[in-house]
C-alpha positions in Angstrom: 104.4 5.8 -78.6 103.3 4.2 -81.5 102.4 6.2 -84.2 98.8 5.0 -85.8 97.1 6.1 -89.1 93.6 6.7 -89.3 91.2 3.2 -91.1 93.7 1.2 -89.0 93.2 -1.6 -86.5 95.1 -1.3 -83.4 94.9 -4.3 -80.2 93.8 -2.7 -76.8 94.8 -4.8 -73.3 92.2 -5.5 -70.6 91.8 -2.4 -68.0 92.2 0.2 -70.9 89.6 3.3 -70.1 87.9 4.3 -73.0 86.0 7.8 -72.8 83.5 10.4 -74.4 81.8 13.5 -73.6 79.2 11.8 -71.5 81.2 8.1 -70.5 83.2 6.6 -69.3 84.7 2.7 -70.1 87.0 0.2 -69.0 87.8 -2.7 -71.6 87.2 -5.8 -69.8 88.8 -8.3 -71.9 91.9 -7.6 -75.0 90.4 -5.8 -78.5 90.9 -4.9 -81.3 89.8 -1.6 -82.3 89.4 0.8 -85.5 91.2 4.3 -85.3 88.9 6.9 -87.1 89.7 9.9 -85.9 93.9 11.5 -84.2 95.2 14.4 -81.9 98.0 14.9 -79.8 97.6 13.1 -76.8 95.0 10.4 -77.9 93.2 8.1 -80.6 89.2 8.3 -81.3 87.7 5.1 -81.8 85.1 2.7 -82.4 83.6 0.9 -80.1 80.0 -0.7 -80.0 79.1 0.9 -82.2 80.0 4.8 -80.5 83.0 7.4 -81.2 85.0 7.1 -78.0 88.3 7.9 -77.0 92.2 6.4 -76.1 95.2 7.0 -74.5 97.8 6.5 -77.1 99.5 5.0 -74.6 96.9 2.3 -74.3 97.1 1.2 -78.4 99.7 -1.2 -79.5 100.6 -3.2 -82.9 98.4 -6.5 -83.2 100.6 -9.5 -82.5 103.4 -7.0 -80.1 104.5 -8.2 -77.3 102.5 -5.7 -75.0 105.3 -6.9 -71.4 
């Protein structure tokens, strides 16, 4: 599992799930997201003007192969 810091950009593949207190969203396309917070199992990321949570297993270093 990657251990990224707040302020880093990460690669998130398509079909990854983002969620917050009231919604869930499945990414249709791969995207790069900014980490704005983290805890033991999740990153808090900024997507489309909102704060979302992402499982750490779905976060990759930009340019890393995701086989």
